[in-house]
N, C-alpha and C positions, 0 to 999 in steps of 0.2 A: 487423189483428186482426179488424176487422169482417167481412171475408170469411170467415175461419176460424170465428168465433163464429156467423155466420148460415148456415153450411154452404153458402157460395157464393151465397146469395140477395142479399146487400148488398155493394156494393163502394165503397170510398172513391174519390172523384172526383179525377182529375188536374186541377191548376189551374196557371195562370200569371198572374203579375202584370205588367201592362204599364202604363208610366207615360208621360204626355205633359205638355207644358207646362213652365213654368220655376219653379213653386212647389215648395218643399221639402215632401215628404210623409213621414210616419212610419207604420210599421206595427208590430204586435206579434203574435207567434205564440203560440198557445195549444195545448197538447197534453194529451191525457188518457193518462196512463201508469199502468197498474195497479201496485199495491204488489208488492214482491218476493214471489215464491212463488205468484203468481196463475197458475192453470192455465186456459188458453184451450181451451174445448171447446164444441161445438155442443149446444144443448139437445136432449133426446131428441125433443121435439115437432117438430123440424126435420129429423129423420132418419126415412126410411121406404123402402119398396121403390122408389118413384119418385125419391127423393132420397137415395141412399146417402151415408154419411159420406165427405166429401172429404178431411178433414185429421185426422191423429191428434191426440189431446189433447197439449198441450205447455205448458211453463212459459214465460211471456212473456219473462222475463229471458234464458232460453236463446236464444230467437229474436232478441231485441234484440242480444245479444252476437254471435250468428252474422251478423246483418245488417251488422255493421261489421268482420267478420273478413276475412282475406286471401282465403279461398276464395269468399266472397260478393261481393268487390269486382268480380269479372268477370261477375256475374249482374245482369241488369236488375232494378231494384228491384221491378218488378211481378211478377217470377218468383221472387224470393227465398223467399216463403212456400211456393210450390209445391216448390222445391228442398229446403226445410227440413222440411216437415210433410205433404206430400201422401201420400195412400194409393194413388194411381195413378201410373203412369209418365208422364214428360213427353210432351206431344204434339209429334211431330216435324213440322217445316214442309216 
């Protein structure tokens, strides 16, 4: 959501946890999830001629449900937002 909200300027980092040693370790995940009905949209201050709007405005819950749907299962998680809300066609490799 950070990528869509910032009009492509900010991206969430990929991370991986690696453990070593023989001690038990515990971790806890914390997520920020908007309330139902929240529309994700880039602020107008982040959209101009040099930085056109990259993603259509969308309801977070619609994207969340899409991300776990059958059609999205076969899309890399980094590309799901592009497939769901992009205003431009996908870049072919």
